[in-house]
N, C-alpha and C positions, 0 to 999 in steps of 0.2 A: 622247386623240385624238392623231394624228400630223399635224403641219402639213406643207405642201409643202416647207418647209425642213428637214424631218426632225426637228423638235422635237416632243415630246409636250406638248400644251397642254390646259388644262382645258376642259370643255364650258361651256355657257351660264353667264354670270356670272363666268367666270374671266378670265384675262389675254387680251387681244385678240390674234388672230393677225395677221400682217402682211397688208397689203392684197393681195387676189388669192390668198391662200393657200387651198389646198383642205385640209380637215380629214378625217381618217379615224379612225373609232372603232376602238380596239384591243380594247375589251371592254365588255360591257353585262350587267348583272344585272337581270332582270325579276322582279317579284313581284306576286302578286295574293292578296288576303285576302278571304274570304267568311265570312259568318256565317249560321247557321240555327238554328231552335229548334223544339222540340216542346212542346206545352202540353196538359196535361189540365186540364179546367175543371169547376167546380161552377157550376150556374146555377139561377136561379129565374125564373119568369114572373110579371110583375105588370101593373098597369094601363098602365104606360109602356113595356112591351115586355119584353125579356130583360135580366137583370143576370147577368153571368158574372164569376167570380173564378178565378184560377189555383189549381189543386190541386197541380200539379207542373209545373215548367219545366225543360227540358233545353236548354242553350245550347251551340252548337258554333261555335268560331272556328277557321278553318283556312286554311293556305296552300294555295290551289288551283293556283297556278303559282309555281314558283321555278326560274329558269333562268339559267345563266351562258352567255353567248355570247362567244367570242373570235374575232377577225377570222380568216377562213380563210387570209388571206395570211401569217399568222404560223405558221411551222413548229411543229407540235404537239410538245411536250416540250422545246423549246429554251429558252434563257435568257429571252428576252422573253416567250414563251408562259407560262412558269412565273411570271414577275413579274406579268404581267397577271392570270393566274389567282389569284395570292395577293391582289392588290388587290381583285378581284371577290369573293373569299371573305370579305374583311372586310365587304363589303356584305351578304353572305348572313348572317354572324354578327349584324349589326345587325338584319336583318329577323327572324331567329329570336328574338333577345332581346326585341325590342319586341313581337313577337306574344305571347310568353309573358307579359310584363307586362300587355299589354292584355287577354289572356284572363282573368287573375286579377282585374283591375279590372272587367271586364264581368260576370264571375260574381258578384262582390260587389254590383254595381249591380243585377243581375237578382234576386238574393236579396232585397235591400232593397225593390225595386219590387214583387216578388210578395207581400210581406206586406201591402201596402196597395192593390194594384191592383184595379180594377173596370172592366169593360167593359159598356157599355150600348148597346142598339140595338133596332130593331123586330123583328129576327130573331136567331136564334142566330149565324148567319154574321156579321152586323153587330157583334154584341157581341164575338165572338172577334176580328174584324178590329180593333176598338177596343183590345182587349188587346194584340194584336200591335204596333199602332202605339205603344202605351204602352211596351212592351218596347223597341222600336227607339229611342224617345226616351230611355229610361233608360240604354241602353248606348252611345249615340252619343258622350257625353263620353269614354269609354274609347277608342273608335275614333279620335276626333279627337286625343286625346292620343298615340295610337300614330303617327298620321300626322305629327304635329308632331315627336315624338321621332325618327322615322325621317329626316325632312328634316334635322334638326339633325345627327344622327349621320353621315348620308351626306355632308353638307357638310364635316364635320370630317375625313372620309376624302379627299374630292376637293378638296384644297387645292393652291394653286400650288406649294407645296413638294413635295408628293407627285408632281405631274406633272413638276416639274423633276427629281426623283430618277429617275422612270421614263425621262426623256429622257437621263439620263447613263449608265444601265446598259446592258449588252448591246449594245455598239457594232456587233459583227458582225451580230447579228440585225436591228438597226435598218437597217444598210446593205442587207442582203438584202431587207428590207421595202420600203425606198425603191425598190430596183431592180424588185421585183415590181409596185409601184404606178406604175412609169415616172416616178419623180421624181428630180431631180438630187440628188446627194449633197452 
Protein backbone atom coordinates (compact mmCIF):
# COMPACT_ATOMS: atom_id res chain seq x y z
CA UNK A 1 0.00 0.00 0.00
CA UNK A 2 1.07 3.58 -0.46
CA UNK A 3 0.52 6.03 2.34
CA UNK A 4 -0.41 9.68 1.86
CA UNK A 5 3.20 10.47 2.68
CA UNK A 6 4.23 8.39 -0.33
CA UNK A 7 5.59 5.51 1.73
CA UNK A 8 4.59 1.97 0.91
CA UNK A 9 3.26 0.39 4.08
CA UNK A 10 1.97 -3.07 4.94
CA UNK A 11 -1.73 -3.89 5.14
CA UNK A 12 -3.51 -5.03 8.29
CA UNK A 13 -1.22 -6.07 11.07
CA UNK A 14 1.79 -4.20 9.70
CA UNK A 15 3.32 -0.92 10.79
CA UNK A 16 0.76 1.76 11.49
CA UNK A 17 0.38 4.61 9.04
CA UNK A 18 0.61 8.19 10.28
CA UNK A 19 -2.67 9.59 11.66
CA UNK A 20 -4.91 10.80 8.85
CA UNK A 21 -2.92 8.97 6.17
CA UNK A 22 -4.85 7.55 3.28
CA UNK A 23 -3.61 4.19 2.08
CA UNK A 24 -3.67 2.97 -1.49
CA UNK A 25 -3.30 -0.69 -2.43
CA UNK A 26 -0.67 -1.12 -5.12
CA UNK A 27 -1.39 -4.77 -5.82
CA UNK A 28 -3.61 -7.61 -4.73
CA UNK A 29 -3.67 -11.31 -5.51
CA UNK A 30 -6.96 -13.15 -5.09
CA UNK A 31 -7.31 -16.89 -5.02
CA UNK A 32 -10.21 -19.25 -4.59
CA UNK A 33 -9.95 -23.00 -4.22
CA UNK A 34 -12.85 -25.40 -4.66
CA UNK A 35 -13.14 -29.13 -4.42
CA UNK A 36 -15.53 -31.60 -5.92
CA UNK A 37 -15.92 -35.33 -6.05
CA UNK A 38 -17.54 -38.10 -8.00
CA UNK A 39 -18.37 -41.31 -6.26
CA UNK A 40 -19.55 -44.67 -7.52
CA UNK A 41 -21.12 -46.72 -4.75
CA UNK A 42 -22.07 -50.24 -3.90
CA UNK A 43 -25.09 -50.57 -1.69
CA UNK A 44 -27.41 -52.99 -0.05
CA UNK A 45 -30.82 -52.65 1.47
CA UNK A 46 -31.49 -53.94 4.95
CA UNK A 47 -33.96 -53.56 7.75
CA UNK A 48 -32.44 -50.22 8.82
CA UNK A 49 -32.47 -48.74 5.32
CA UNK A 50 -29.64 -48.41 2.83
CA UNK A 51 -25.95 -49.05 3.49
CA UNK A 52 -23.63 -47.60 0.83
CA UNK A 53 -19.86 -47.96 0.39
CA UNK A 54 -17.66 -46.16 -2.11
CA UNK A 55 -16.55 -48.33 -5.03
CA UNK A 56 -14.59 -45.50 -6.70
CA UNK A 57 -13.94 -41.92 -5.62
CA UNK A 58 -12.59 -39.15 -7.85
CA UNK A 59 -11.51 -36.01 -6.01
CA UNK A 60 -10.78 -32.66 -7.69
CA UNK A 61 -9.11 -29.76 -5.92
CA UNK A 62 -8.75 -26.74 -8.19
CA UNK A 63 -7.92 -23.07 -8.24
CA UNK A 64 -11.18 -21.57 -9.51
CA UNK A 65 -9.92 -18.01 -9.35
CA UNK A 66 -6.37 -16.71 -9.36
CA UNK A 67 -5.98 -13.08 -10.25
CA UNK A 68 -3.34 -10.42 -9.81
CA UNK A 69 -4.59 -6.86 -9.75
CA UNK A 70 -2.21 -3.92 -9.95
CA UNK A 71 -3.44 -0.40 -9.23
CA UNK A 72 -4.49 1.27 -12.47
CA UNK A 73 -2.68 4.43 -11.39
CA UNK A 74 0.66 2.64 -11.85
CA UNK A 75 1.85 2.86 -15.47
CA UNK A 76 1.93 -0.66 -16.90
CA UNK A 77 5.40 -1.96 -17.59
CA UNK A 78 7.18 0.67 -15.52
CA UNK A 79 9.64 0.04 -12.70
CA UNK A 80 7.02 0.16 -9.91
CA UNK A 81 4.52 -1.89 -11.91
CA UNK A 82 7.14 -4.61 -12.46
CA UNK A 83 8.13 -4.55 -8.76
CA UNK A 84 4.51 -4.86 -7.62
CA UNK A 85 3.87 -7.61 -10.16
CA UNK A 86 6.95 -9.53 -8.94
CA UNK A 87 5.75 -9.19 -5.34
CA UNK A 88 2.28 -10.49 -6.28
CA UNK A 89 3.76 -13.35 -8.31
CA UNK A 90 5.43 -14.55 -5.11
CA UNK A 91 1.92 -14.85 -3.64
CA UNK A 92 0.81 -16.78 -6.75
CA UNK A 93 3.74 -19.20 -6.29
CA UNK A 94 2.69 -19.78 -2.66
CA UNK A 95 -0.89 -20.45 -3.72
CA UNK A 96 0.15 -22.95 -6.38
CA UNK A 97 2.61 -24.79 -4.13
CA UNK A 98 0.19 -25.06 -1.22
CA UNK A 99 -2.57 -26.25 -3.54
CA UNK A 100 -0.33 -29.02 -4.94
CA UNK A 101 0.60 -30.11 -1.42
CA UNK A 102 -3.01 -30.01 -0.21
CA UNK A 103 -4.21 -31.97 -3.26
CA UNK A 104 -1.73 -34.77 -2.51
CA UNK A 105 -2.75 -34.84 1.16
CA UNK A 106 -6.46 -34.76 0.30
CA UNK A 107 -5.99 -37.65 -2.15
CA UNK A 108 -4.26 -39.73 0.52
CA UNK A 109 -6.97 -38.88 3.06
CA UNK A 110 -9.71 -39.77 0.55
CA UNK A 111 -8.06 -43.10 -0.27
CA UNK A 112 -7.71 -43.98 3.43
CA UNK A 113 -11.31 -42.92 4.09
CA UNK A 114 -12.72 -44.89 1.13
CA UNK A 115 -11.33 -48.15 2.47
CA UNK A 116 -13.42 -47.94 5.63
CA UNK A 117 -16.28 -45.62 4.65
CA UNK A 118 -19.90 -46.53 5.00
CA UNK A 119 -22.96 -44.34 4.59
CA UNK A 120 -26.32 -45.25 6.03
CA UNK A 121 -29.73 -43.74 5.57
CA UNK A 122 -33.39 -44.44 5.00
CA UNK A 123 -32.93 -43.78 1.26
CA UNK A 124 -30.12 -44.13 -1.25
CA UNK A 125 -29.83 -40.32 -1.41
CA UNK A 126 -29.43 -40.12 2.37
CA UNK A 127 -26.80 -42.87 2.39
CA UNK A 128 -24.81 -41.16 -0.38
CA UNK A 129 -25.15 -37.79 1.41
CA UNK A 130 -23.67 -39.44 4.50
CA UNK A 131 -20.76 -40.70 2.39
CA UNK A 132 -20.21 -37.22 0.93
CA UNK A 133 -20.17 -35.73 4.43
CA UNK A 134 -17.68 -38.37 5.53
CA UNK A 135 -15.44 -37.52 2.57
CA UNK A 136 -15.67 -33.80 3.40
CA UNK A 137 -14.63 -34.52 6.98
CA UNK A 138 -11.78 -36.76 5.80
CA UNK A 139 -10.22 -34.12 3.54
CA UNK A 140 -10.90 -31.06 5.71
CA UNK A 141 -7.59 -31.42 7.64
CA UNK A 142 -5.71 -31.16 4.30
CA UNK A 143 -7.70 -28.05 3.36
CA UNK A 144 -7.18 -26.51 6.80
CA UNK A 145 -3.47 -27.24 6.50
CA UNK A 146 -3.41 -25.49 3.14
CA UNK A 147 -5.14 -22.42 4.57
CA UNK A 148 -2.70 -22.29 7.49
CA UNK A 149 0.35 -22.78 5.25
CA UNK A 150 -0.87 -20.05 2.89
CA UNK A 151 -1.44 -17.62 5.73
CA UNK A 152 2.08 -18.20 7.09
CA UNK A 153 3.76 -18.02 3.68
CA UNK A 154 1.88 -14.86 2.68
CA UNK A 155 2.84 -13.26 6.00
CA UNK A 156 6.48 -14.13 5.28
CA UNK A 157 6.18 -12.23 1.98
CA UNK A 158 4.26 -9.23 3.36
CA UNK A 159 6.85 -8.11 5.89
CA UNK A 160 7.66 -4.57 6.99
CA UNK A 161 11.07 -5.07 5.35
CA UNK A 162 9.46 -5.96 2.02
CA UNK A 163 7.19 -2.93 2.15
CA UNK A 164 10.15 -0.74 3.12
CA UNK A 165 12.07 -2.13 0.13
CA UNK A 166 9.16 -1.38 -2.18
CA UNK A 167 9.04 2.12 -0.69
CA UNK A 168 12.69 2.77 -1.60
CA UNK A 169 12.72 1.60 -5.21
CA UNK A 170 11.43 3.31 -8.34
CA UNK A 171 11.40 6.90 -7.01
CA UNK A 172 10.27 8.38 -10.35
CA UNK A 173 7.29 6.02 -10.58
CA UNK A 174 6.35 6.67 -6.94
CA UNK A 175 6.44 10.44 -7.60
CA UNK A 176 4.17 10.00 -10.65
CA UNK A 177 1.84 7.81 -8.57
CA UNK A 178 1.61 10.44 -5.81
CA UNK A 179 0.83 13.07 -8.44
CA UNK A 180 -1.89 10.89 -10.01
CA UNK A 181 -3.41 10.33 -6.58
CA UNK A 182 -3.25 14.07 -5.82
CA UNK A 183 -0.94 13.58 -2.87
CA UNK A 184 1.94 15.81 -1.87
CA UNK A 185 5.48 14.55 -2.51
